[in-house]
mmJSON file of the N, C-alpha and C atoms, coordinates in Angstrom:
{"data_MODEL":{"atom_site":{
"group_PDB":["ATOM","ATOM","ATOM","ATOM","ATOM","ATOM","ATOM","ATOM","ATOM","ATOM","ATOM","ATOM","ATOM","ATOM","ATOM","ATOM","ATOM","ATOM","ATOM","ATOM","ATOM","ATOM","ATOM","ATOM","ATOM","ATOM","ATOM","ATOM","ATOM","ATOM","ATOM","ATOM","ATOM","ATOM","ATOM","ATOM","ATOM","ATOM","ATOM","ATOM","ATOM","ATOM","ATOM","ATOM","ATOM","ATOM","ATOM","ATOM","ATOM","ATOM","ATOM","ATOM","ATOM","ATOM","ATOM","ATOM","ATOM","ATOM","ATOM","ATOM","ATOM","ATOM","ATOM","ATOM","ATOM","ATOM","ATOM","ATOM","ATOM","ATOM","ATOM","ATOM","ATOM","ATOM","ATOM","ATOM","ATOM","ATOM","ATOM","ATOM","ATOM","ATOM","ATOM","ATOM","ATOM","ATOM","ATOM","ATOM","ATOM","ATOM","ATOM","ATOM","ATOM","ATOM","ATOM","ATOM","ATOM","ATOM","ATOM","ATOM","ATOM","ATOM","ATOM","ATOM","ATOM","ATOM","ATOM","ATOM","ATOM","ATOM","ATOM","ATOM","ATOM","ATOM","ATOM","ATOM","ATOM","ATOM","ATOM","ATOM","ATOM","ATOM","ATOM","ATOM","ATOM","ATOM","ATOM","ATOM","ATOM","ATOM","ATOM","ATOM","ATOM","ATOM","ATOM","ATOM","ATOM","ATOM","ATOM","ATOM","ATOM","ATOM","ATOM","ATOM","ATOM","ATOM","ATOM","ATOM","ATOM","ATOM","ATOM","ATOM","ATOM","ATOM","ATOM","ATOM","ATOM","ATOM","ATOM","ATOM","ATOM","ATOM","ATOM","ATOM","ATOM","ATOM","ATOM","ATOM","ATOM","ATOM","ATOM","ATOM","ATOM","ATOM","ATOM","ATOM","ATOM","ATOM","ATOM","ATOM","ATOM","ATOM","ATOM","ATOM","ATOM","ATOM","ATOM","ATOM","ATOM","ATOM","ATOM","ATOM"],
"id":[1,2,3,4,5,6,7,8,9,10,11,12,13,14,15,16,17,18,19,20,21,22,23,24,25,26,27,28,29,30,31,32,33,34,35,36,37,38,39,40,41,42,43,44,45,46,47,48,49,50,51,52,53,54,55,56,57,58,59,60,61,62,63,64,65,66,67,68,69,70,71,72,73,74,75,76,77,78,79,80,81,82,83,84,85,86,87,88,89,90,91,92,93,94,95,96,97,98,99,100,101,102,103,104,105,106,107,108,109,110,111,112,113,114,115,116,117,118,119,120,121,122,123,124,125,126,127,128,129,130,131,132,133,134,135,136,137,138,139,140,141,142,143,144,145,146,147,148,149,150,151,152,153,154,155,156,157,158,159,160,161,162,163,164,165,166,167,168,169,170,171,172,173,174,175,176,177,178,179,180,181,182,183,184,185,186,187,188,189,190,191,192],
"type_symbol":["N","C","C","N","C","C","N","C","C","N","C","C","N","C","C","N","C","C","N","C","C","N","C","C","N","C","C","N","C","C","N","C","C","N","C","C","N","C","C","N","C","C","N","C","C","N","C","C","N","C","C","N","C","C","N","C","C","N","C","C","N","C","C","N","C","C","N","C","C","N","C","C","N","C","C","N","C","C","N","C","C","N","C","C","N","C","C","N","C","C","N","C","C","N","C","C","N","C","C","N","C","C","N","C","C","N","C","C","N","C","C","N","C","C","N","C","C","N","C","C","N","C","C","N","C","C","N","C","C","N","C","C","N","C","C","N","C","C","N","C","C","N","C","C","N","C","C","N","C","C","N","C","C","N","C","C","N","C","C","N","C","C","N","C","C","N","C","C","N","C","C","N","C","C","N","C","C","N","C","C","N","C","C","N","C","C","N","C","C","N","C","C"],
"label_atom_id":["N","CA","C","N","CA","C","N","CA","C","N","CA","C","N","CA","C","N","CA","C","N","CA","C","N","CA","C","N","CA","C","N","CA","C","N","CA","C","N","CA","C","N","CA","C","N","CA","C","N","CA","C","N","CA","C","N","CA","C","N","CA","C","N","CA","C","N","CA","C","N","CA","C","N","CA","C","N","CA","C","N","CA","C","N","CA","C","N","CA","C","N","CA","C","N","CA","C","N","CA","C","N","CA","C","N","CA","C","N","CA","C","N","CA","C","N","CA","C","N","CA","C","N","CA","C","N","CA","C","N","CA","C","N","CA","C","N","CA","C","N","CA","C","N","CA","C","N","CA","C","N","CA","C","N","CA","C","N","CA","C","N","CA","C","N","CA","C","N","CA","C","N","CA","C","N","CA","C","N","CA","C","N","CA","C","N","CA","C","N","CA","C","N","CA","C","N","CA","C","N","CA","C","N","CA","C","N","CA","C","N","CA","C","N","CA","C","N","CA","C","N","CA","C"],
"label_alt_id":[null,null,null,null,null,null,null,null,null,null,null,null,null,null,null,null,null,null,null,null,null,null,null,null,null,null,null,null,null,null,null,null,null,null,null,null,null,null,null,null,null,null,null,null,null,null,null,null,null,null,null,null,null,null,null,null,null,null,null,null,null,null,null,null,null,null,null,null,null,null,null,null,null,null,null,null,null,null,null,null,null,null,null,null,null,null,null,null,null,null,null,null,null,null,null,null,null,null,null,null,null,null,null,null,null,null,null,null,null,null,null,null,null,null,null,null,null,null,null,null,null,null,null,null,null,null,null,null,null,null,null,null,null,null,null,null,null,null,null,null,null,null,null,null,null,null,null,null,null,null,null,null,null,null,null,null,null,null,null,null,null,null,null,null,null,null,null,null,null,null,null,null,null,null,null,null,null,null,null,null,null,null,null,null,null,null,null,null,null,null,null,null],
"label_comp_id":["MET","MET","MET","ASN","ASN","ASN","GLN","GLN","GLN","ILE","ILE","ILE","THR","THR","THR","ALA","ALA","ALA","LYS","LYS","LYS","ASN","ASN","ASN","LEU","LEU","LEU","THR","THR","THR","MET","MET","MET","ILE","ILE","ILE","SER","SER","SER","ASP","ASP","ASP","LEU","LEU","LEU","LEU","LEU","LEU","GLU","GLU","GLU","SER","SER","SER","GLU","GLU","GLU","ALA","ALA","ALA","LEU","LEU","LEU","LEU","LEU","LEU","VAL","VAL","VAL","LYS","LYS","LYS","LYS","LYS","LYS","PHE","PHE","PHE","ALA","ALA","ALA","THR","THR","THR","ALA","ALA","ALA","SER","SER","SER","GLU","GLU","GLU","ASN","ASN","ASN","ALA","ALA","ALA","MET","MET","MET","ASP","ASP","ASP","PRO","PRO","PRO","GLU","GLU","GLU","LEU","LEU","LEU","LYS","LYS","LYS","SER","SER","SER","LYS","LYS","LYS","LEU","LEU","LEU","SER","SER","SER","SER","SER","SER","MET","MET","MET","SER","SER","SER","HIS","HIS","HIS","LEU","LEU","LEU","HIS","HIS","HIS","ARG","ARG","ARG","LYS","LYS","LYS","HIS","HIS","HIS","TYR","TYR","TYR","THR","THR","THR","THR","THR","THR","LEU","LEU","LEU","LEU","LEU","LEU","ASN","ASN","ASN","TYR","TYR","TYR","LEU","LEU","LEU","ASN","ASN","ASN","SER","SER","SER","HIS","HIS","HIS","GLN","GLN","GLN"],
"label_asym_id":["A","A","A","A","A","A","A","A","A","A","A","A","A","A","A","A","A","A","A","A","A","A","A","A","A","A","A","A","A","A","A","A","A","A","A","A","A","A","A","A","A","A","A","A","A","A","A","A","A","A","A","A","A","A","A","A","A","A","A","A","A","A","A","A","A","A","A","A","A","A","A","A","A","A","A","A","A","A","A","A","A","A","A","A","A","A","A","A","A","A","A","A","A","A","A","A","A","A","A","A","A","A","A","A","A","A","A","A","A","A","A","A","A","A","A","A","A","A","A","A","A","A","A","A","A","A","A","A","A","A","A","A","A","A","A","A","A","A","A","A","A","A","A","A","A","A","A","A","A","A","A","A","A","A","A","A","A","A","A","A","A","A","A","A","A","A","A","A","A","A","A","A","A","A","A","A","A","A","A","A","A","A","A","A","A","A","A","A","A","A","A","A"],
"label_entity_id":["1","1","1","1","1","1","1","1","1","1","1","1","1","1","1","1","1","1","1","1","1","1","1","1","1","1","1","1","1","1","1","1","1","1","1","1","1","1","1","1","1","1","1","1","1","1","1","1","1","1","1","1","1","1","1","1","1","1","1","1","1","1","1","1","1","1","1","1","1","1","1","1","1","1","1","1","1","1","1","1","1","1","1","1","1","1","1","1","1","1","1","1","1","1","1","1","1","1","1","1","1","1","1","1","1","1","1","1","1","1","1","1","1","1","1","1","1","1","1","1","1","1","1","1","1","1","1","1","1","1","1","1","1","1","1","1","1","1","1","1","1","1","1","1","1","1","1","1","1","1","1","1","1","1","1","1","1","1","1","1","1","1","1","1","1","1","1","1","1","1","1","1","1","1","1","1","1","1","1","1","1","1","1","1","1","1","1","1","1","1","1","1"],
"label_seq_id":[1,1,1,2,2,2,3,3,3,4,4,4,5,5,5,6,6,6,7,7,7,8,8,8,9,9,9,10,10,10,11,11,11,12,12,12,13,13,13,14,14,14,15,15,15,16,16,16,17,17,17,18,18,18,19,19,19,20,20,20,21,21,21,22,22,22,23,23,23,24,24,24,25,25,25,26,26,26,27,27,27,28,28,28,29,29,29,30,30,30,31,31,31,32,32,32,33,33,33,34,34,34,35,35,35,36,36,36,37,37,37,38,38,38,39,39,39,40,40,40,41,41,41,42,42,42,43,43,43,44,44,44,45,45,45,46,46,46,47,47,47,48,48,48,49,49,49,50,50,50,51,51,51,52,52,52,53,53,53,54,54,54,55,55,55,56,56,56,57,57,57,58,58,58,59,59,59,60,60,60,61,61,61,62,62,62,63,63,63,64,64,64],
"pdbx_PDB_ins_code":[null,null,null,null,null,null,null,null,null,null,null,null,null,null,null,null,null,null,null,null,null,null,null,null,null,null,null,null,null,null,null,null,null,null,null,null,null,null,null,null,null,null,null,null,null,null,null,null,null,null,null,null,null,null,null,null,null,null,null,null,null,null,null,null,null,null,null,null,null,null,null,null,null,null,null,null,null,null,null,null,null,null,null,null,null,null,null,null,null,null,null,null,null,null,null,null,null,null,null,null,null,null,null,null,null,null,null,null,null,null,null,null,null,null,null,null,null,null,null,null,null,null,null,null,null,null,null,null,null,null,null,null,null,null,null,null,null,null,null,null,null,null,null,null,null,null,null,null,null,null,null,null,null,null,null,null,null,null,null,null,null,null,null,null,null,null,null,null,null,null,null,null,null,null,null,null,null,null,null,null,null,null,null,null,null,null,null,null,null,null,null,null],
"Cartn_x":[30.55,30.586,31.748,31.562,32.632,33.701,34.95,36.07,36.293,36.775,37.087,38.519,38.711,40.061,40.911,42.21,43.133,42.898,42.647,42.402,41.136,40.075,38.822,38.959,39.732,39.965,40.688,41.652,42.37,41.428,40.567,39.619,38.639,38.143,37.211,37.914,39.131,39.91,40.089,40.414,40.557,39.239,38.144,36.83,36.467,36.781,36.513,37.277,38.536,39.335,38.746,38.34,37.758,36.46,35.61,34.329,34.547,35.488,35.776,36.259,37.099,37.59,36.453,35.561,34.423,33.494,33.29,32.459,33.05,34.354,35.023,34.982,35.261,35.29,33.92,32.87,31.531,31.068,31.416,31.036,31.724,33.009,33.751,33.187,32.912,32.342,30.982,30.193,28.88,29.012,29.966,30.178,30.6,31.334,31.859,30.942,29.927,29.022,28.149,27.941,27.092,25.644,25.474,24.139,23.436,22.255,21.548,21.24,20.869,20.552,21.807,22.906,24.165,24.629,24.506,24.882,24.103,22.808,21.959,22.371,22.646,23.041,24.382,25.317,26.626,26.508,25.662,25.426,24.8,23.86,23.233,24.259,25.184,26.23,27.135,27.43,28.241,27.534,26.228,25.458,25.377,25.264,25.214,26.516,27.633,28.918,29.164,28.605,28.667,27.909,26.778,25.994,26.788,27.448,28.283,29.385,30.028,31.1,30.58,29.453,28.864,28.48,27.928,27.561,28.786,29.858,31.095,31.668,31.651,32.182,31.356,30.045,29.173,29.43,29.62,29.92,31.229,32.213,33.52,33.414,32.718,32.565,31.768,30.852,30.036,30.791,31.957,32.741,34.055,34.1,35.317,35.24],
"Cartn_y":[81.619,81.905,81.185,80.798,80.138,81.139,80.689,81.526,81.346,82.375,82.328,81.822,80.859,80.342,81.406,81.24,82.199,82.278,81.132,81.1,81.887,81.658,82.377,83.862,84.187,85.59,86.292,85.616,86.17,86.358,85.373,85.483,86.641,86.771,87.864,89.212,89.284,90.516,90.889,89.9,90.136,90.596,89.97,90.355,91.784,92.137,93.501,94.523,94.232,95.133,95.261,94.132,94.143,94.936,94.709,95.426,96.922,97.289,98.711,99.36,98.66,99.18,99.345,98.359,98.444,99.599,99.82,100.956,102.248,102.42,103.646,103.79,102.699,102.769,103.116,102.434,102.728,104.129,104.573,105.919,106.971,106.773,107.709,107.717,106.529,106.443,107.134,106.967,107.611,109.131,109.629,111.076,111.659,110.879,111.371,111.102,110.283,109.946,111.142,111.296,112.397,111.945,110.715,110.182,109.869,110.426,110.227,108.754,107.997,106.584,105.802,106.066,105.408,105.823,107.113,107.624,106.896,106.691,106.011,104.555,103.875,102.467,102.306,103.169,103.112,103.402,104.342,104.662,103.466,102.805,101.614,100.515,100.35,99.338,99.689,100.963,101.392,101.053,101.329,101.04,99.537,98.746,97.293,96.771,97.268,96.817,97.351,98.506,99.023,98.074,97.575,96.615,95.327,94.848,93.652,93.886,95.048,95.4,95.39,96.026,96.118,94.738,93.897,92.535,91.749,91.841,91.149,91.674,92.98,93.587,93.176,93.162,92.736,91.274,90.444,89.027,88.907,89.645,89.611,90.081,91.163,91.702,90.772,90.011,89.113,87.856,87.634,86.442,86.775,87.904,88.269,87.766],
"Cartn_z":[253.798,252.381,251.721,250.489,249.75,249.352,249.494,249.07,247.572,246.942,245.515,245.374,244.468,244.245,243.557,243.645,243.027,241.523,240.9,239.45,239.102,239.861,239.606,239.898,240.917,241.246,240.096,239.515,238.363,237.176,236.933,235.817,236.035,237.255,237.555,237.413,237.869,237.736,236.263,235.437,233.997,233.375,233.798,233.28,233.699,234.944,235.414,234.572,234.294,233.458,232.057,231.494,230.147,230.109,231.099,231.14,231.336,232.186,232.409,231.117,230.382,229.113,228.104,228.053,227.13,227.493,228.794,229.234,228.682,228.861,228.412,226.894,226.183,224.713,224.139,224.635,224.119,224.525,225.714,226.149,225.284,225.011,224.162,222.743,222.226,220.875,220.822,221.87,221.924,221.938,222.712,222.799,221.451,220.674,219.401,218.213,218.4,217.292,216.935,215.663,215.189,214.979,214.554,214.284,215.609,215.841,217.11,217.416,216.388,216.609,217.017,216.338,216.667,218.064,218.369,219.691,220.785,220.559,221.528,221.705,220.601,220.687,221.39,221.079,221.732,223.227,223.569,224.978,225.7,225.039,225.621,225.859,224.928,225.086,226.267,226.429,227.562,228.88,228.935,230.143,230.409,229.349,229.5,230.104,229.622,230.155,231.567,231.874,233.247,234.176,233.703,234.481,234.714,233.661,233.791,234.829,234.741,235.672,237.11,237.325,238.659,239.189,238.321,238.719,239.156,238.377,238.731,240.052,240.202,241.421,242.64,242.499,243.606,243.967,242.946,243.203,243.974,243.518,244.166,245.616,245.84,247.201,248.125,247.551,248.379,248.796,248.203,248.519,249.234,249.872,250.626,252.032],
"occupancy":[1.0,1.0,1.0,1.0,1.0,1.0,1.0,1.0,1.0,1.0,1.0,1.0,1.0,1.0,1.0,1.0,1.0,1.0,1.0,1.0,1.0,1.0,1.0,1.0,1.0,1.0,1.0,1.0,1.0,1.0,1.0,1.0,1.0,1.0,1.0,1.0,1.0,1.0,1.0,1.0,1.0,1.0,1.0,1.0,1.0,1.0,1.0,1.0,1.0,1.0,1.0,1.0,1.0,1.0,1.0,1.0,1.0,1.0,1.0,1.0,1.0,1.0,1.0,1.0,1.0,1.0,1.0,1.0,1.0,1.0,1.0,1.0,1.0,1.0,1.0,1.0,1.0,1.0,1.0,1.0,1.0,1.0,1.0,1.0,1.0,1.0,1.0,1.0,1.0,1.0,1.0,1.0,1.0,1.0,1.0,1.0,1.0,1.0,1.0,1.0,1.0,1.0,1.0,1.0,1.0,1.0,1.0,1.0,1.0,1.0,1.0,1.0,1.0,1.0,1.0,1.0,1.0,1.0,1.0,1.0,1.0,1.0,1.0,1.0,1.0,1.0,1.0,1.0,1.0,1.0,1.0,1.0,1.0,1.0,1.0,1.0,1.0,1.0,1.0,1.0,1.0,1.0,1.0,1.0,1.0,1.0,1.0,1.0,1.0,1.0,1.0,1.0,1.0,1.0,1.0,1.0,1.0,1.0,1.0,1.0,1.0,1.0,1.0,1.0,1.0,1.0,1.0,1.0,1.0,1.0,1.0,1.0,1.0,1.0,1.0,1.0,1.0,1.0,1.0,1.0,1.0,1.0,1.0,1.0,1.0,1.0,1.0,1.0,1.0,1.0,1.0,1.0],
"B_iso_or_equiv":[0.0,0.0,0.0,0.0,0.0,0.0,0.0,0.0,0.0,0.0,0.0,0.0,0.0,0.0,0.0,0.0,0.0,0.0,0.0,0.0,0.0,0.0,0.0,0.0,0.0,0.0,0.0,0.0,0.0,0.0,0.0,0.0,0.0,0.0,0.0,0.0,0.0,0.0,0.0,0.0,0.0,0.0,0.0,0.0,0.0,0.0,0.0,0.0,0.0,0.0,0.0,0.0,0.0,0.0,0.0,0.0,0.0,0.0,0.0,0.0,0.0,0.0,0.0,0.0,0.0,0.0,0.0,0.0,0.0,0.0,0.0,0.0,0.0,0.0,0.0,0.0,0.0,0.0,0.0,0.0,0.0,0.0,0.0,0.0,0.0,0.0,0.0,0.0,0.0,0.0,0.0,0.0,0.0,0.0,0.0,0.0,0.0,0.0,0.0,0.0,0.0,0.0,0.0,0.0,0.0,0.0,0.0,0.0,0.0,0.0,0.0,0.0,0.0,0.0,0.0,0.0,0.0,0.0,0.0,0.0,0.0,0.0,0.0,0.0,0.0,0.0,0.0,0.0,0.0,0.0,0.0,0.0,0.0,0.0,0.0,0.0,0.0,0.0,0.0,0.0,0.0,0.0,0.0,0.0,0.0,0.0,0.0,0.0,0.0,0.0,0.0,0.0,0.0,0.0,0.0,0.0,0.0,0.0,0.0,0.0,0.0,0.0,0.0,0.0,0.0,0.0,0.0,0.0,0.0,0.0,0.0,0.0,0.0,0.0,0.0,0.0,0.0,0.0,0.0,0.0,0.0,0.0,0.0,0.0,0.0,0.0,0.0,0.0,0.0,0.0,0.0,0.0],
"pdbx_formal_charge":[null,null,null,null,null,null,null,null,null,null,null,null,null,null,null,null,null,null,null,null,null,null,null,null,null,null,null,null,null,null,null,null,null,null,null,null,null,null,null,null,null,null,null,null,null,null,null,null,null,null,null,null,null,null,null,null,null,null,null,null,null,null,null,null,null,null,null,null,null,null,null,null,null,null,null,null,null,null,null,null,null,null,null,null,null,null,null,null,null,null,null,null,null,null,null,null,null,null,null,null,null,null,null,null,null,null,null,null,null,null,null,null,null,null,null,null,null,null,null,null,null,null,null,null,null,null,null,null,null,null,null,null,null,null,null,null,null,null,null,null,null,null,null,null,null,null,null,null,null,null,null,null,null,null,null,null,null,null,null,null,null,null,null,null,null,null,null,null,null,null,null,null,null,null,null,null,null,null,null,null,null,null,null,null,null,null,null,null,null,null,null,null],
"auth_seq_id":[1,1,1,2,2,2,3,3,3,4,4,4,5,5,5,6,6,6,7,7,7,8,8,8,9,9,9,10,10,10,11,11,11,12,12,12,13,13,13,14,14,14,15,15,15,16,16,16,17,17,17,18,18,18,19,19,19,20,20,20,21,21,21,22,22,22,23,23,23,24,24,24,25,25,25,26,26,26,27,27,27,28,28,28,29,29,29,30,30,30,31,31,31,32,32,32,33,33,33,34,34,34,35,35,35,36,36,36,37,37,37,38,38,38,39,39,39,40,40,40,41,41,41,42,42,42,43,43,43,44,44,44,45,45,45,46,46,46,47,47,47,48,48,48,49,49,49,50,50,50,51,51,51,52,52,52,53,53,53,54,54,54,55,55,55,56,56,56,57,57,57,58,58,58,59,59,59,60,60,60,61,61,61,62,62,62,63,63,63,64,64,64],
"auth_comp_id":["MET","MET","MET","ASN","ASN","ASN","GLN","GLN","GLN","ILE","ILE","ILE","THR","THR","THR","ALA","ALA","ALA","LYS","LYS","LYS","ASN","ASN","ASN","LEU","LEU","LEU","THR","THR","THR","MET","MET","MET","ILE","ILE","ILE","SER","SER","SER","ASP","ASP","ASP","LEU","LEU","LEU","LEU","LEU","LEU","GLU","GLU","GLU","SER","SER","SER","GLU","GLU","GLU","ALA","ALA","ALA","LEU","LEU","LEU","LEU","LEU","LEU","VAL","VAL","VAL","LYS","LYS","LYS","LYS","LYS","LYS","PHE","PHE","PHE","ALA","ALA","ALA","THR","THR","THR","ALA","ALA","ALA","SER","SER","SER","GLU","GLU","GLU","ASN","ASN","ASN","ALA","ALA","ALA","MET","MET","MET","ASP","ASP","ASP","PRO","PRO","PRO","GLU","GLU","GLU","LEU","LEU","LEU","LYS","LYS","LYS","SER","SER","SER","LYS","LYS","LYS","LEU","LEU","LEU","SER","SER","SER","SER","SER","SER","MET","MET","MET","SER","SER","SER","HIS","HIS","HIS","LEU","LEU","LEU","HIS","HIS","HIS","ARG","ARG","ARG","LYS","LYS","LYS","HIS","HIS","HIS","TYR","TYR","TYR","THR","THR","THR","THR","THR","THR","LEU","LEU","LEU","LEU","LEU","LEU","ASN","ASN","ASN","TYR","TYR","TYR","LEU","LEU","LEU","ASN","ASN","ASN","SER","SER","SER","HIS","HIS","HIS","GLN","GLN","GLN"],
"auth_asym_id":["A","A","A","A","A","A","A","A","A","A","A","A","A","A","A","A","A","A","A","A","A","A","A","A","A","A","A","A","A","A","A","A","A","A","A","A","A","A","A","A","A","A","A","A","A","A","A","A","A","A","A","A","A","A","A","A","A","A","A","A","A","A","A","A","A","A","A","A","A","A","A","A","A","A","A","A","A","A","A","A","A","A","A","A","A","A","A","A","A","A","A","A","A","A","A","A","A","A","A","A","A","A","A","A","A","A","A","A","A","A","A","A","A","A","A","A","A","A","A","A","A","A","A","A","A","A","A","A","A","A","A","A","A","A","A","A","A","A","A","A","A","A","A","A","A","A","A","A","A","A","A","A","A","A","A","A","A","A","A","A","A","A","A","A","A","A","A","A","A","A","A","A","A","A","A","A","A","A","A","A","A","A","A","A","A","A","A","A","A","A","A","A"],
"auth_atom_id":["N","CA","C","N","CA","C","N","CA","C","N","CA","C","N","CA","C","N","CA","C","N","CA","C","N","CA","C","N","CA","C","N","CA","C","N","CA","C","N","CA","C","N","CA","C","N","CA","C","N","CA","C","N","CA","C","N","CA","C","N","CA","C","N","CA","C","N","CA","C","N","CA","C","N","CA","C","N","CA","C","N","CA","C","N","CA","C","N","CA","C","N","CA","C","N","CA","C","N","CA","C","N","CA","C","N","CA","C","N","CA","C","N","CA","C","N","CA","C","N","CA","C","N","CA","C","N","CA","C","N","CA","C","N","CA","C","N","CA","C","N","CA","C","N","CA","C","N","CA","C","N","CA","C","N","CA","C","N","CA","C","N","CA","C","N","CA","C","N","CA","C","N","CA","C","N","CA","C","N","CA","C","N","CA","C","N","CA","C","N","CA","C","N","CA","C","N","CA","C","N","CA","C","N","CA","C","N","CA","C","N","CA","C","N","CA","C","N","CA","C","N","CA","C"],
"pdbx_PDB_model_num":[1,1,1,1,1,1,1,1,1,1,1,1,1,1,1,1,1,1,1,1,1,1,1,1,1,1,1,1,1,1,1,1,1,1,1,1,1,1,1,1,1,1,1,1,1,1,1,1,1,1,1,1,1,1,1,1,1,1,1,1,1,1,1,1,1,1,1,1,1,1,1,1,1,1,1,1,1,1,1,1,1,1,1,1,1,1,1,1,1,1,1,1,1,1,1,1,1,1,1,1,1,1,1,1,1,1,1,1,1,1,1,1,1,1,1,1,1,1,1,1,1,1,1,1,1,1,1,1,1,1,1,1,1,1,1,1,1,1,1,1,1,1,1,1,1,1,1,1,1,1,1,1,1,1,1,1,1,1,1,1,1,1,1,1,1,1,1,1,1,1,1,1,1,1,1,1,1,1,1,1,1,1,1,1,1,1,1,1,1,1,1,1]
}}}
């Protein structure tokens, strides 16, 4: 398997942090939203960023 360079590892780490933060922010916003449609959209965004996070993590784990 190809090794990840230090630069790419740093970029992936930064992306993981960003995605984790977005998951939390959208989830919190969804919990606090009163409008059902807005709550649903915010929840969907949280799930989308969770998917991004998981994809990045799986990529990282597959290159260890």
